[in-house]
N, C-alpha and C positions, 0 to 999 in steps of 0.2 A: 405279916409282911415282916423283912428283914431289917431288924434293928442295927444301928450302929453299934460299933466295937466299943471295948472299954475307954481305949484310946481317944475315941470321937464325942462329939459333942450331941447331947439332944436338942434339935433346932425348936423341937413342939415335946410339952414333958409328953411323957409316954402314956399316961393314964389319959391326960386330955385327947390324945389322938386316938386312944381306945374309945375312949367317950364317944368323939365326934364320928370313929366307923361305926359304933351300936346305931346311931341315930338315922344314917344313911341305908336306903333301902337295898336289898340284896339284889343283886345285877340279872342278866339274862344268864340261861344257863351255857351260853358261850366265855361271855368273861368268867363266871364262877370256873370256868375250865381254865382260862387262861392264866388265873387266879392260883388255881394249885397246880397249872404246870411252872409256873412261876417258883411257887415255892419247892416242889419236890427237887427241881433243877436248880435251886438258887441262881436262876439268873432274875438282875432287878429288871423291878419294873416302877412305876409312878405310882402304883395301886389308886385304890379306889376313890382317896379325898383329891386328889390331884384330877384323876380321870374325870373326876364332877364339873372338877376349876375348868379343864379344859373343855368339856361339853359347855358349858354354860357361854364363856368366853363365845365360842364358838357360834352359840346361839343367839348372844348378845349383838353381833355385828351380821347376823343372816350369813354366816360364811357358806361358800360354795366352793373353793379350791383352796386344797392345805397342803403346805411339805410339809414334810418329816425327813429330819434329819437324825437317822440313827432309828431306824423303828424297831429292833430287836425281832421279837415273832410278832409283833403287833398287835400289842396292848394300847397304848396309847392313838394308833392311829384306828380303833377297831370305838373308842369313844368320839374322835372327830368323826369316823363314817358315819355313825348314830345319829352326828347334829348336821351335817350338811344334807340329807335329803336323798332323796332320789338322784337329784339332776346334779348333783354336786361331787365331787371327788376328791382322795389324797391320795398323794404321791408318796409311797412307800420308798423309803431308800435305805441300803442295808449292804455291808460288804459278805454278809453270810448268804450263801445260797440256800443254805437249811434251815437258816430263819425265814427268808424268804417264802420256803413252803411252806414254813408251820403257818405263818401269816395267810398265804392263800387257803391254806385247808380250813382255818376256823373261822374267816370271811364268806369263805364258801358256802359250808354249811349254816351260817348265819343266817344265809342272803344276801349277803354285802358286798358279794364278789366284785359286782359291775360297777362299787364305789369305787375299787382300788386298783391303781394303777403303779405296779411293785416293778424297781429298778434297783438291781443291784449293782455294788462298783461305789466308787469314793464318794461318798455324801457330798464332801464339798465340791468337787468338781460338778457333780450334777447341779448343785445349786447354780455355779456359776454357769452352765450353759443351759440353766433353765430360761422360758422364752419371759417369766415374769409376770407381773400382775396378780401374785397370790393374796388370799384374804388374810391368811395363817400361814409364818413360818414357826414350825417347833424344833428346837435345837436340842439332841441329847446325843451328841455324838463322844467320839473321845475328847476329856476332858483337854490335854493337850494342845488341840484344834482347836479348842472354842474362838480362840483369838482372830481367826481364819474367817470366821462365819460373821462378822456384826457388819462392815462392809457390805458385803455379797447380799446376806438378807436385806438391807435397808433397800437395794438397787431393785428387789425381785418383788421387795412389798408393793401392793397399791396405798395410794396416801388411806390413811385410815386404818391402813390392815396393822394386824399384830403378830409382832414376835416376842416366841416363849420360850425360854430355856429354862432346864432343869435342874437340879444341883448347882444351885451359885452358891449357896453356902458350904456347900462342900463339909459336910458331917462337923463345920466349926474348923477346920485343914484351914480356913483362910488366914485365921487370927493367931494362928501358930509359927513357930521355925519351920516348917516343912516347904522345902524348896523343889518337891518334885516335881517334875514336867506337869504333872497335872492341877496339882493345888498352884502352881506357877501359871499354868494358862488358865485357872479358872479366876485367879485375882486380874489378870491382866484384860480379861475377856470383859469383866464389870467393871474396869477402868475404862475402857474404851464403848462400852455402850454408854455410860452415865456423861461419858464427856462427848458425844454425839448428839450436837445440837436437835439432828433433826428425828430423834427419838425422844418420848415423854417417859421413862422408865419408872415403875416400883419393883419393887422385892419384896416377894408375899412369903412371908417365913413358915409355910405349910411343906410338913415333910423337910426336903433338903434345899430347901428356899429356889423358888420358882420366879423368874423377873418378868415382867410383862410391859414388852416397850412398845407405845402404839406410835406408827409413823405421822409424825405431822405435815 
């Protein structure tokens, strides 16, 4: 998995992270292929540690409907698709047709194509236009747009549903003087998230920080 740059902060000690990864069973052949694709293309993915967290959270609430915001080539969606079962569905969103085709190929070869609902376009607009009632919404869009998601995600989740967001510690840049749109977006997002009394939120310091918010 890709490490933080020299100017960033390791949220989790790299040796501890390697140890945790060594404990996890190997994924199936498609997951392994997706991880290799990410490595070769230097495409950011949540990785197996966060992937297992997503899978477990979905199992814990018996999730059957998942909406992903910013799905890339489908790595995190794949973990959700395995968790929701044959009668579940994962709405995949990405701006890139190329990524969507890659996701469709991976899912098809894994026999999970029927669980994937591919939608290309602006993820925030897709969220706002969805009928709602989702068990889980997973947010991994461009960070400057993170603040746009909080209220809409709350509206579109069922009561007891979970709103999960990746990269909320942003390699420690949230602690620095960095005022780039992406870093400011993450800061404002977390402020909005924790000030929303309709959510109970915790940040898990795994990899780049994962926020988990339950709709009360």
